MISE-42148 format. One line per 3 residues: number of its first residue (from 1); their letters; for each residue x, y, z of C-alpha. Coordinates in Angstrom, 1 decimal. Each point is the difference from the previous one (the first is absolute). Example, Ala and Ser with C-alpha at 12.3 -4.5 7.8 and 13.67 -1.06 7.14 Angstrom:
2
1	as	12.3 -4.5 7.8 | 1.4 3.4 -0.7
% end
This chain:
290
1	msa	0.0 0.0 0.0 | 1.4 3.4 -1.0 | 0.2 2.9 2.3
4	tes	-3.0 1.6 -1.7 | -2.0 -3.2 0.2 | 0.8 -0.4 3.6
7	avh	-1.1 3.6 0.7 | -3.3 -0.6 -1.8 | -0.6 -3.2 1.9
10	aay	0.6 1.7 3.3 | -2.2 2.9 -1.0 | -2.9 -2.3 -0.8
13	atc	0.5 -1.6 3.4 | -0.3 3.4 1.7 | -3.3 0.7 -1.9
16	aqv	-1.3 -3.5 0.9 | 0.7 0.8 3.7 | -1.8 3.3 -0.3
19	trs	-3.0 -1.8 -1.6 | -0.1 -2.7 2.7 | 0.2 2.4 2.9
22	qar	-2.3 2.8 -1.3 | -2.3 -1.3 -2.8 | -2.5 -1.7 2.4
25	nfa	-2.6 -0.4 -2.7 | 2.0 -0.1 -3.2 | 2.6 -2.5 1.0
28	ygi	-2.4 -2.9 -0.2 | -0.7 0.7 -3.7 | 3.6 0.9 -0.9
31	all	1.1 -3.4 1.3 | -2.0 -1.7 -2.7 | 2.0 1.5 -2.9
34	ppv	2.9 -1.8 -1.7 | 3.5 1.2 1.1 | 0.8 2.7 -2.6
37	krn	-3.4 1.6 0.4 | 0.0 -0.5 3.7 | 3.3 1.8 0.3
40	amt	-1.2 2.8 -2.2 | -3.2 0.4 2.0 | 1.9 0.3 3.2
43	avy	2.2 2.8 -1.6 | -3.2 1.8 -1.0 | -1.5 -0.4 3.4
46	ata	3.1 1.1 1.9 | 0.2 3.1 -2.2 | -3.6 0.9 0.5
49	rri	0.3 -0.7 3.7 | 3.0 2.4 0.2 | -2.1 2.7 -1.6
52	ddi	-2.9 -0.7 2.4 | 2.3 0.0 3.0 | 1.2 3.5 -0.8
55	gdg	-3.5 1.3 -0.2 | -1.0 -1.6 3.3 | 3.2 0.8 1.8
58	tfa	0.7 2.5 2.7 | 2.0 2.5 -2.0 | -1.4 3.5 -0.5
61	aph	-2.0 0.5 -3.2 | 2.8 2.0 -1.8 | 2.5 -2.8 0.6
64	kre	-2.5 -2.7 -1.1 | -0.5 1.9 -3.3 | 3.8 0.3 -0.5
67	llh	0.4 -3.8 0.6 | -2.8 -0.8 -2.4 | 1.4 2.2 -2.7
70	rta	3.5 -1.6 0.6 | -1.5 -3.5 -0.3 | -1.7 1.0 -3.3
73	eel	3.3 1.2 -1.4 | 1.7 -3.2 1.2 | -2.6 -2.2 -1.7
76	hri	0.5 1.9 -3.3 | 3.7 -1.0 -0.1 | 0.2 -3.4 1.7
79	dve	2.3 -2.7 -1.3 | 1.5 -3.2 1.4 | 3.2 1.9 0.9
82	atd	-1.9 1.9 2.7 | 1.0 -0.5 3.6 | -3.5 -0.1 1.5
85	pvm	-1.2 -3.6 0.0 | -3.6 0.9 -0.7 | 1.0 2.0 -3.0
88	val	2.4 -2.7 -1.2 | -2.8 -2.6 0.1 | -2.5 2.3 -1.7
91	ada	2.4 0.8 -2.8 | 0.6 -3.7 -0.6 | -3.7 -0.7 0.0
94	aar	-0.8 2.9 -2.4 | 2.7 -1.3 -2.4 | -1.7 -3.5 -0.1
97	lpi	-3.7 1.0 0.0 | -2.1 2.9 -1.5 | -0.5 1.7 3.4
100	pmd	-1.4 3.5 -0.7 | 2.4 2.0 2.1 | -1.9 3.3 -0.5
103	afd	-2.7 -1.5 2.2 | 2.2 0.7 3.0 | -0.4 3.7 -0.8
106	evi	-3.7 -0.4 0.6 | 0.6 -1.8 3.3 | 2.1 2.9 1.1
109	egc	-2.6 2.5 -1.2 | -2.6 -1.8 2.2 | 2.4 0.0 2.9
112	lad	0.6 3.7 -0.4 | -3.7 0.5 0.2 | 0.1 -1.6 3.4
115	vdg	2.9 2.1 1.1 | -1.9 3.1 -1.1 | -3.1 -1.2 2.0
118	rty	-2.2 0.0 -3.1 | -3.7 -0.8 0.5 | -2.5 -1.0 -2.6
121	dtf	-3.3 1.7 -0.8 | -1.5 -2.6 -2.3 | 0.5 -3.7 -0.8
124	ddl	1.6 0.9 -3.3 | 2.6 1.9 2.0 | 0.6 -3.0 2.2
127	vwy	0.4 -2.3 -3.0 | 2.8 2.3 -1.2 | 1.8 -0.8 3.3
130	crr	-0.8 -3.7 -0.1 | 1.4 -0.4 -3.5 | 3.3 1.5 1.1
133	vag	0.7 -1.8 3.2 | -1.6 -3.4 -1.0 | -0.9 0.0 -3.7
136	avg	3.5 0.8 -0.9 | 1.3 -2.9 2.1 | -2.5 -2.2 -1.9
139	rls	1.6 1.1 -3.3 | 3.5 -0.6 1.4 | -1.2 -3.5 0.9
142	vgv	-1.3 -0.6 -3.6 | 3.4 0.9 -1.2 | 1.4 -2.8 2.2
145	ydp	-2.6 -2.5 -1.3 | 0.7 1.0 -3.6 | -3.2 -1.5 -1.5
148	pgi	-1.0 -0.1 -3.6 | -2.3 2.8 -0.9 | 1.6 2.1 2.6
151	drs	-1.8 3.3 -1.0 | -3.4 -1.2 1.3 | 1.6 -1.4 3.2
154	wrl	1.4 3.5 1.0 | -3.6 1.4 0.2 | -1.4 -3.0 1.9
157	ade	2.9 0.0 2.5 | -0.6 3.7 0.6 | -3.6 -0.6 0.8
160	lgv	0.8 -2.9 2.3 | 2.5 2.3 1.8 | -2.8 2.5 0.6
163	alq	-2.1 -2.8 1.6 | 2.9 -0.9 2.3 | 0.6 3.6 1.0
166	ltn	-3.6 0.6 0.7 | 0.1 -3.0 2.3 | 3.1 1.4 1.7
169	ilr	-1.7 3.3 0.6 | -3.0 -1.7 1.7 | 2.3 -2.2 2.1
172	dlr	2.1 3.0 1.2 | -2.7 2.5 0.6 | 0.7 0.4 3.7
175	edr	3.8 -0.2 -0.3 | 0.1 2.5 -2.8 | -2.3 2.4 1.9
178	qtg	2.3 -0.2 3.0 | 2.8 1.3 -2.2 | -2.1 2.7 -1.5
181	rvy	-0.7 -1.7 -3.4 | -3.5 -0.2 -1.5 | -0.4 -1.8 -3.3
184	lpr	-3.7 -0.5 -0.4 | -1.5 2.8 -2.2 | -1.3 3.0 1.8
187	sel	-3.3 -0.1 -2.0 | -0.7 -3.5 1.1 | 0.8 0.6 3.7
190	erf	-2.5 2.9 -0.2 | -2.6 -2.3 -1.7 | 0.1 -2.5 2.8
193	gct	0.3 2.6 2.8 | 3.5 -1.2 1.1 | 3.2 1.9 0.9
196	lsl	2.3 -2.8 1.1 | 0.7 2.1 3.1 | 1.6 -1.9 2.9
199	daa	-1.2 -0.4 3.6 | 2.1 0.1 3.2 | 1.1 -3.6 -0.6
202	gdi	1.2 0.7 -3.5 | -2.9 -1.9 -1.6 | -2.2 1.4 -2.8
205	adp	-2.9 1.8 1.6 | -2.6 0.1 -2.8 | -3.4 -1.5 0.9
208	pdr	0.2 -3.8 -0.6 | -2.9 -0.1 -2.5 | 1.4 2.8 -2.1
211	faa	3.5 -1.4 0.1 | -1.2 -3.5 -1.0 | -1.9 1.4 -2.9
214	lvr	3.0 2.0 -1.2 | 2.3 -3.0 0.3 | -2.4 -2.4 -1.8
217	fqa	-0.5 2.5 -2.8 | 3.8 0.2 -0.5 | 0.4 -3.8 0.2
220	dra	-2.7 -0.5 -2.6 | 1.7 2.3 -2.4 | 3.4 -1.6 0.6
223	etw	-1.7 -3.3 -1.1 | -0.6 1.4 -3.4 | 3.7 0.8 -0.4
226	yrk	0.9 -3.6 1.1 | -2.4 -1.3 -2.7 | 1.7 2.1 -2.7
229	gla	3.5 -0.6 1.2 | -0.2 -3.8 0.5 | -0.7 -0.3 -3.8
232	llp	3.8 0.2 -0.1 | 0.5 -3.6 1.2 | -0.9 -1.8 -3.3
235	lld	2.6 2.1 -1.8 | 2.9 -1.2 2.2 | 1.9 -3.3 0.2
238	rrs	-1.0 -2.3 2.8 | 2.6 1.0 2.6 | -0.4 3.7 -0.7
241	aac	-3.8 -0.4 0.2 | 0.4 -1.9 3.3 | 2.2 2.7 1.4
244	taa	-2.6 2.7 -0.9 | -2.9 -2.1 1.2 | 1.7 -0.6 3.3
247	mag	0.8 3.7 0.6 | -3.4 1.2 -1.1 | -1.7 -2.8 1.8
250	iyh	1.5 1.0 3.3 | -1.2 3.6 -0.4 | -3.4 -1.1 -1.4
253	rll	-0.5 -2.2 3.0 | 0.9 2.9 2.3 | -2.5 2.2 -1.8
256	hri	-2.8 -2.6 0.6 | 0.9 0.1 3.8 | -0.1 3.8 0.0
259	aae	-3.4 0.1 -1.7 | -1.4 -2.7 2.4 | 1.4 1.8 3.1
262	pdv	0.4 3.7 -0.8 | -0.2 1.0 3.6 | 3.3 -1.9 0.7
265	vrr	2.1 2.4 -2.1 | -1.2 2.9 2.2 | 2.2 -1.5 2.7
268	qrl	2.8 -2.0 -1.6 | 1.8 -1.0 -3.1 | -1.4 -3.3 -1.4
271	sls	2.3 -2.7 -1.3 | -0.1 -3.6 -1.0 | 1.8 -2.7 1.8
274	ptt	3.1 -1.6 -1.6 | -1.9 -3.3 -0.2 | -2.8 1.7 -2.0
277	kir	2.5 1.7 -2.3 | 1.7 -3.3 -0.7 | -3.3 -1.6 -0.8
280	vav	-0.8 2.8 -2.5 | 3.4 -0.5 -1.6 | -0.4 -3.7 -0.3
283	ral	-3.5 0.3 -1.4 | 1.4 2.5 -2.6 | 2.6 -2.4 -1.1
286	ttv	-2.4 -2.9 -0.3 | -3.0 1.8 -1.6 | 1.6 2.1 -2.8
289	ra	-0.2 -1.6 -3.4 | 2.8 -2.3 -0.9
% end
């Protein structure tokens, strides 16, 4: 193994460790991919995670913006001679597969919206955000899968990403509100008579019936995005389809729990057990078409 090959191998190992330790929902699907695509997906995930960590970190907003712009510049000129292992792995993956590197610019744009404390007046405004922080990751994933007829796959992956992000937003309503972030459209909060204000315990204080109606409305609409986005699966090879079905299945199962028990997300962040996630991943591998 040459020095460059050794560096690339070590770089992918670093990305795999990031994925195992931090991709609580995505890791189960990524594990279903064959080695080259699995390595590439961990590089994409580790890069997206780095961007997200900057936005969610404790630095002051001006420093976060500086770090995000610096990351964008680094992504525009990456190569396997870089010293940063995540950039080394991503450069190798992009050389092997049609990964749309400009999609990372959109991820960064969405993260900058968080740093700036942007709120959303309408659902169309919120979709703009979802397409950047999650739809773009879907398109990056399609680049890893490299399916035939890739042009149609970009659009469907984007729509599935919106579904996953809408689920994230509902799951994290309380946690986001505690950090001053509100993603649900202002017009819809007003429609349901909710503010997402917090009580003394740090829980969402809206009247239970109004809050439940708001959450179920949002969950029903997210379902339409899942229906559109999951049309991606027949366009993918079996292992790529299983990866996507596992990742989407975990979030979809979580959405069903939120819709069934909307009052719970007033008080805590819902999650699925590791056993449930494994069952979803195994079912994805055994039920996608051969």
